[in-house]
N, C-alpha and C positions, 0 to 999 in steps of 0.2 A: 312685424306687427307693432313692437314697442317703438321703433323709430317712426313709423307712420303715425302712430297715436300721438307721439310727442310733437310731431310736425303739425298735426291738426290742432292740437291744443295751442301751439304757438301762434298759428294764424288766427285762431279765434280771439286770442288776446289782442292781437293787433287790431282786429276788428273792433273790439270793445274800446281800445284806446282811441280809434278814429271817431267813434261815436261820442265818446266822452269829451274829446277835445273840441268837436264841433259844437256841442252843447255849451262848452265853456266860452267859446268865442261869441256865440249868439247871445249869451246872457250878460257877459261883461265885456263889451267891445272896447271900452275906454280904460280898462284896468291893465296896466303893464304887468307882465309876469314871465317867468321862465318855467318851462315844463318839458317833459319827455318821458321816456320809458327806460326801465332796466330790461335788457334783453338777455335771455339765457336759453341755451340748448338743453340744459338740464333742469330738473325740477328742484327749485330752491325756494326757500322761504323769504319772499321779498320784504316782509315786515322787519327783518333783521338788518336791513340796509337803510341808512339815512343819507339824504342829500342835503348838503349844507352850503349856504351862500356866505362868502366872506368879502369884506370890503378890501380895497386895494392895500390898506394898512394891515390886513390880516385879522380884523375883528369879525366875529361871527355876526352876520346880519340877520339870518333866518335859517331854519332847518325844517325838514319834514320827513315823515316816514313814507315809504312807497306803498302803493295799493297792494293788498295781499294776493290778488288774483292776476292783475295785469302788470304790476310793477310800475304803474303810472305815478308820477310825482308832479307837483306844481308849487312854485314859490312866487308869491306876488311881489311886485316891485313898485314902490311909491316914489322912488327918486332915481333920476338918471345918474350915470356915473360908471366907473370901472369896478368890476366885480370878478370874483373867482367862484365858479360852481364846482364843488368837489363831492365825489361819492365816498361814503364812509361805511364800508362793509365790516363784518366781523373779521377778526384776525385770521389771516390765511386765505381769505377770499380775494380773488383777483379780478379787476375790471379794467377795461380799456375804452376810453381813456380813464384815468383816475381823477382828472380835473380839467375844466375848460375856462379859459380867460375871456371875459366879456367886457365890451365897452358899450353900455346901453345908452343910445342917444335918442331912442323913440322912433327911429326911421330905418336905419340900415342894418342893425344887428339882428341876430336870429331871434332873440326874445321879442323885439319890437315887431318883427315880421311874422311872429307866431309859429316859427319853425321848432320842430322837436330837437331837443338836445339829449341824445341817447347815450347810455353807458352799457357796454356789452360785457357780460360775465364770461371770463376766460377759464376759470377753474378754481379749485381749492388749493391750499398750501400744505407742505410738510415742513415742520420745524423740529429741530433736535439739537443735541449737544454731544460731542465726543469728549469723554472724561478720562483723566489719568487714574490708574488703579489706586484705590484707597482715598480718592478725593472726590469733590463734587464739581470740579472744574476741569478744563482741558486746554490743549494747545491750539494755536492757529496753524494753518498750513497743511492740515490733513485733507486729502482729496476724498470727497464723497461722490460716488457715482450712483445714479438712479437708473434702475433697470425695470422694464415692464415684465409682468409675469409671463407674457407670451414670448419674450425674447431676452434671455439672461446672458447673452453674449455681447450685445452691443448696447451701451448705455444710452438712455434717452437724452440725458444731460448730466453735467458734472458741476460741482462747485467746490470751494475750498473754505474750511472753517475759519471763522474770525476769532478775535480775542475771546478767551474763555471756552473755545471749542464749539461755538454756536454756528449753525448753518440753517438754511431753509431753501426749499424749492417752491416756486409758485410761477405761473398757475399750474395746477395739477388736476387732471380730470379724475373723477371717481374711478376706482379700480384697485387692483392688487399690484404691489410693487416690491422690489428688493433694493435695499440700500447697502452699498459696500464701501467701507472705509479702507484707505490704503496710504502708505507712505514709503518712500524709498529706503529709509534707514530704520525708523522706529518699528518696534514689535507691537503688533495689535493683538490683544487677547481675544476681544470680541469684534469681529470685522464685518459681520453681516447681520441684517435684521429685515424681516418681512413687514410690510406696511399695507394696510387696507384703508384706502381713502373713500369715505362715504360723504355724507353731508357735513360740511364744516371743516375746520382746520384739523389736521392730524399732528399731534405733538408726541414725539418719542419719549418714553420713560427714561430717566437717567439710568445709566448702566447698560443701555442697549448696545452702545459702541464704546469699547474700553481699550486704552493703550496701556500695555503692561510695563513698558519701560523705554528709556531714552539712552542713546549711546554717548560715550565720551572717549572714543579711541578707535582701534582697529583690532578685531578678533572675531573668530567665527562662533565661539561659544564661551560660556562662563562656567567653570567647574564649581560644584556646590559642596564638595567635601574638603576638609582641611588638608593642606599639602604637607604638613609636618607636625610632629607631636608637640613642638614648642608653640604651635599656633592653635592648639585645641582650646586653650583657655580664652582665646580671643573670640571664639564662636563666630568665625568669619562666615559671611553670606556666600561668597564664592571667590574665585580667583582667576586671573588671566595671565598670560605670558607675553612679555613685550617681544617685538620683532627685532630683526638685526639692526634697525635704526634706532631702537629704543622706544618706539611708539607702541601704545597699547590702547585697547578699547574695552569697556564694559558695555555690551550691546543692549542691555535691557535693564534699566534702573528705574524703579518707580519713584515718583516725587518724594522727597524726604531728605533727612540729614544723614550723611555717611562719613566714615573714616577710612582712608586709604593707607595701607601699610605695605611698603615695598619690601620684598624678601627675595634673596637668591641663595640657594644652597646646593653645592655640588657634593661630591663624595667627601671632600675635606674643606671646601672653600665656600665662603659666603661674602658677598659684597657689602660694604658699609655704604649706606645711602642716606643722604640728607635732603629734606627733613626725614626723620624716622617715621613720621606719620603726617597725614594731611586731611583735614576735615573740609567738607564741601557740602553744598546743598543743591539738590536736583529739583528744578521746577517743571514746567510743562514744555520743555524744549531740550534739544541736545546742548551739551556744554563742553567746552575745552578748558582744562585746568589752566589757571593763570600762572601757577608756579610749577616749575619743572623739578623733577628729582635729579640729584647729582650724585654720582659715585665718587666718594672722597677717599676710598681705599678698599681693601678687601680683607676678609677674615679667613685665616687658614687654621686647621686643627691638626693635632698629632696625638700619638698614643704612646704610653709607657707601659712596658710589660716586665714581669719579674724574670722572664727568660724568653728565648726565641719563641717557644710555643707555650709560654707560661701564662699565668693569670694577669689581669690588669693590675697595675700598681697605683693605688690611690695616694694622695697627699704628697706626691713628688713635686719639688719646686723646679720651674723652668726658667733658665736664664738666657736672655737674648743679648748678645754683645756685652756680657758681664753684668747685665741688669735683670733682676728678678721681675718677670712680667706675668707669670701664670702659675697655677697649682693644679695638678690633675685631680679630677673628680673621682667618685667611687668606681667608675668604669675605666679609670686610667687615662681619661681623655683630657686634653687641654686645648685652649683656643687662644690664638694671637689675633687681636683686633686691629683694624685700621692700619694694615700693613701697606707699605709701598714696595714695588718690585726692587730686588737687589740681592746682594750676597751678605749673609749674616753668619756669626758663630753662635751655635746653639748648644746648651749644656743642661743636664738634669742633675738634681741632688735629691737623695732620700736617705733615711737612716739605715745603717748597716749594709749599704751597697755603694759602689762607685760606678760612675759613668764616664765614658770617653767623650771629649768635646767634639762636636761635628761642625763642619762648614757646609751651609746649605744655601741654595739659590731659591728664592721665593718669588713667584710670579703667578698671576691668575691662570696662566696656561699650564703651569706645572705646580699645582697647589698641594700635592701630597707630601707631607713631611715624613722623613724616615722614622720608623718605629725605634724608640729608645729601649735598649736592653742593657742591664748592668754588665760592665766589663769585669767586675770583681765583687766578691761577697765577703762580709766580715766573718772571721773565725776567731772565737775567743774562748778562754778557759782560765784555769788556775793551777798553780803548782804549790802544794802544801807540804811543809815539813812538820814532823811530829814534835821535835824538841821545842820547848817553850822559850820564848825570847830570842829565837834564832831568826836572822834575816832570811827572807824568802827569795832573795835574788838568785835566779838560776837562768841558764840558757836552754833554749829549745831549738831543735833542728826541724825544718820543714822541707820535705822532698817529694816531688811527684813520682808516680810509679814508673814513668818513662825515664826517670833520672835526668831530665833536661832542665829541672829547676831545683835550686837548693838555696835555703835561706836560714840564717840563725836569728832567733828572737831573744830579747831580754825581758824578763818578767819584772814587775814592779817590786822593789826590794821590801816594801812594807806589806803589801797585800798578796804578792805572788801572782797577780793577775797579768794577762797578756792578751793582745789582739793583733790580727793581721788581716789584710785584704788579699784574697786569693782568686785568681781567675778560675773558671769552671774546669775541674780536673779531679783526679784522685790523688790524695796526698797521704804521706806517712809522717806522723809527729811523734817525737820522743824527747825526753829530758836528757840533756848532755851530762853524763857522769864520768869523772876522770877515773883513770886506773887506780889511783891511790884511794879515791872514795869507794870504789867497788871493793877494794881489799878490806876496807874498814866495815863493809856490810851495808853501805848506803845503796838503797834500791827503791825505785819508784814503781808504783802500780797504776796502770799497766805499763809494761816495758815500752810499748809503742801503741799508737792508736791510728787506725786507718779511717779517713773521712772522704766522702764524695761530695764535692762542691758542685751543685747543679743550678738551683733556682732560688735559693734563700740562704740567709745567714745561718751559721752553726754556732751554738753556744755550749757551754759546759763540757768542753774537751779538757777534762781535769786529770792531773797526775797527783798521786798521794804517796807520802812517806809518813805513815802514821799507824797507830793502833786505835781503832774506833770503839765507841761505846754504843751498844745496841739495846734499846729499851722498848717495852711494850706493856699493855694492860690486858686484864682478863675481866670481862663484864658478865656478871651472873644474873640469873632471873631473880625477881623479887622473892624474898624470904628463902633464898637458896644460897648456900655457901659453896662456891666452886673456885674460890679465889686461890686455893693451894694446888691447882692442877699442875701437872708436870709439863714443862715446855722444853723442846729439844731444838738445838741449833746444829745444822749439818751443812756441809758443803753441797752445793747444788749437784745432784746426781753423783754424790760422793759419800765420804765417811762422816759419821757423827762426830761432832766436836765436843759437845757438852749438853747434858740434860740437867735442868734445875727446876725447883718447885717455886711457883709463884708465891709471893707473900703479900697478903692484903690486896690481892688483885694486881700486883706489880711484879715485873721481872726485869733483869738487866744482865746483859752479857758484856764483859769488858775485854779489852786487849784483842779486839777482833781485827784481823788484817783485812785490807781492801779485797773485795771479790764478790762473787755471786753465791747467795746462800738460800737455804730453805728452812723456815721456822715452823715446827709442828707442835700441836698441843694434844695431850692424852685424851682419847675419845672413848676409853673403855667404860667410863662412868657417866660422862656428860656428852651431850650433843652440841655441836657448834655450827654457827652460820658458815664459817670457813675454817676447817680444821688445820689448814696450812697456808703459808704465804711465802712467795719468793721475793727476795729483796737484793739489791745491789748496794754494797758498801762503797760509796764514792766520796764520803765526807767524814769529818771527825766525829760527828754524832748522827745516828740514824734511828728512826722510830718505825716500829712495826705496826700495821693497822691492828686495832683491838680485836681480840678473840671474843665473840659474843655468843653466850650460851643460848641455845634454842630449846633444850629439853634434857631428858634423862635417858641414858642408854640401858636397854634391857637385852640380855642375851638368852636365846632359846637354844637348847641342844636337844634335837629330836631324833629318834631312831628311824623315823619314816617321814616321807612327805605328808604334810597334814595342814590343818588350819585351826586357828583359835578365834574366838569371839570375845569382845570385851567392851566396856563402857569407860569413857574418861570420867574422872571425878566431876560431879555436879553437871553431868551431861547425859541426856537420855538417848543419844544417837548410838546405835549399835555398830561397832566396827568389826569387820572381818579381816584377819591378818593371815595370809598364806605363809607357811613355813616349809622350807626345804629340808631335806634330810641332812643332818649335821648341825652346824652352828649358824644361827641367824641373829643378826643384830638389828634392833628396832628402837626408834626414838619415840618417847611419849612427851608431850609438851608441858604437862602439869605435874606438880609434886602430889604425893598421896598414894593411897592403896589402890591396886588394880586387881580384878578377878578375871582370869583367863579360862575360858571353857573350851576344851578340845572338841573339834567337830570332825566327822569323817567316819571311815570304816574300821578304824583301829580302836582297840580297847586299852585304855591307860590305867595306871594304878590309881589315879584320882579322877573324879568327874570334873574338878575345877582346881585351879592353882592360884594362890594369892601371892602377889608381889608388891612390895612397897619401895618407893624411891629412896627410903633410908636403908634398905637392904640391898646390897649389891650382888647377891648370889644369883647365878643363872637359874633358869627354870629347866628342869630335866624332864623330857617327855619320852618315856620308854614303854614300848608295847610289845607283848609276846602273844597276843590273841587278836585275830583279825577276822573280818567277815568273809565267808566263803559262800558262793552262790552256785546253784545247779538248776536243771530243768528237766521236765518230762514232756515228750511230744506224743499227742494222741490224735486220731482222726475223728473222734467223737467227744462230745462234751460229757464230763463226769462230775457228779455232785459230791462224791465222798472220797476223793483221791487224797492220800496222805503219804508222808515220808517219815521213816524212822531213822534217827541218827544215833549210833551206838559207839561208845569208846570203852576203854577197859573198866571204867568206873561208873558210867552213867548211860542212860538211854532216854532219848527225847523223841516224841512223835510230833511232827509238824503237819497241820492241816485242820479241816479240809482246805485244799489249795484252790485258788481262783484262776480260771483260764484266761489267756489272752489269745484271741482268734486272729490268725493271719492266713489269708487265702483259705484253703480247705483244711487247715490244721489248727489244733488247740495246743497252746504252750502253757505249761504250769511251772512257775518259777518258785524256788525255795531258797532260803539262806539260813546260815547258822554261824556261830562264833567258833573258830577252831584255833587251838593252841599250836604253836610251832612244833613240828616233829611228832605230834600225837597222831595215832592211827584211828581212823573212823570208818565204820561200816554204814553205808547208806543203802536203805532198802525201801523201794516204793511199795505202797500198800493199796490194794483195790479188790473188791469182791468179784469183779467181772473182767478185769484186764490181766493180761499176761505181759510181763516186762522183759525187755532185752537191753542190757543184761538184767538178771533178776536182782542183783545187788552189786555194789562196788565197795572196795576198800581203798581209802585214800589217806595220805599223810598231810597234816596241816602245814602250809607253807608260811614263810616269814613275811607275809604281806597279804593284802586283800586279793581275792581271786574271784572272778566273775563267771567262770565256767569250769568249776572243779569236777562236775559229774553230769552226764547226760544219759537219759533213758528214753526208750520208745515203748509205748503201751498199745497193745492190740486186744480186741475182744476175744475172749476164750470160747471154746466149744464145749458143750455139755454132752457127755455120752451116757447112755443107759444100758 
């Protein structure tokens, strides 16, 4: 129905045109002019189309709009000559023809003969632009295919973008279409867009079709994370790997400025490439770098360790053909740059160790350098004589345990010091003493020393012929005089050599032979942070760490296990101190008077004991009277149950007792103080209960007792 209706409207327009044209001829027979119709199968606004008449020179002679309903136009001509009649529609509208050349002579041409010069509407246009990512322009050479909505497999037509990425399709009939952008190499981020053509030109919005990047080499992908830790600071966008011929490609680069950094790193090798970096700019097209990268050498690395399986050795100097070229880092690694393939002598140097020189072949295919490990380690010490002014020149012998190595060393005659480099092994060192010297009593300590050379230098392998002086200090708490405490020197795990009293917080032992000792300080009166120290005498003078007082020592002598409570001076916190039977030593941190209150089941001679830090006497806790407990079991609750406790001199009645119910029984507990070895008669009392046993005789024990007597009570029967 729509097609028929359009056809009818079109015929009606032709009819109007014929009528109008006939009227024109009849009214103005002698006026020359050119006229005709705009013809269209679609409903368009004819008033938007202008028809212009140009002279042969290209000057505009006249122009007119087309009739809104019929598309009719007419341009009068007052002069004969050559003209161009041109249709000027809105942008994107397509007509055929777009212009007609006329030679108006008044007789033979179409205008003179009154013939219609018609322009047929072919369709609207689609215009757009393919842009590069991040820009408002794009490349030429991108293929744009136009598909109808009804068939998205075969394109209606195709075109290629011009400079700036611009393209257009015309004529296009109204309808729904799909535009697809493609390129054989470039990566297109947005390649498809749907377009609806209605009345007028359809212009795509920028960003509808976007190219994400251009290539400049050969590769399938571009990794986007750094390839090595030393490249993290560069914040690289991505990286690719060159092929066997050295060619590479970054397949997708957006327009912009870039820096290219070559890098190769194997397990130990890295190629030196020039230039070290190359800056370039990507526009709207693929590019090939004008400058090549050239390999000028290669870099190899090595490692130095303290031993075969030891730690890395930092700060070691590396010599290549007798020339220092590198120093190991904190990880023991070193790098040789810009190397050429060949054979070299390689050597390492470091303090207190020695290395053997190595001959190495260096090439890119065998890049790993051998790990450097010291061949010998420095062993040093000193031989000291006690006689003043004596030259210290002596000889030492060094022998390994397998007896395959022996060497004699000379000490420095002024200092007695010596040093030697020894390969890893176990060795015995001793000072050489002649038979005559031994007869005169010359002896060095120790007689010999065993050392194990493994992965580091060994120092202070010393030998002494002297009598040392041993000093130390005693540090007291403020406002306390502990400076005269007794200090004892004894051989470690052996006999006591000497005990002396410190003076003004200082003590000194003289004429001490080399050896291992223990120094102790008296702790009967004061408490110390460390009451003893172990020390080795290996030099002419030795100092013991200071004895630091931490408090005052108090001794308790108790006849039984018990506890006491007390407060420190100027402190409200109650402290409970458990005491074992016998002697217990305890430290209090402050000077002053302390009051100790015994707690527990024992009865002592005093309810409290006062002790002062100025009084060194122990506290004696002696008890001969202790708490004894018993119980009565009944099946019923009683309100007036009592117990009578009798001894030879006294009688005490306890009660009424309170029951504790457990299951179906009632338990009545009682307690009393009993003196050791005293006999007591315990008799339960009740008006209605009979007890089994009626009473018990017990002897007081020398401790507290929780079950000294037990009774069972039953209701009695009344007989008349």
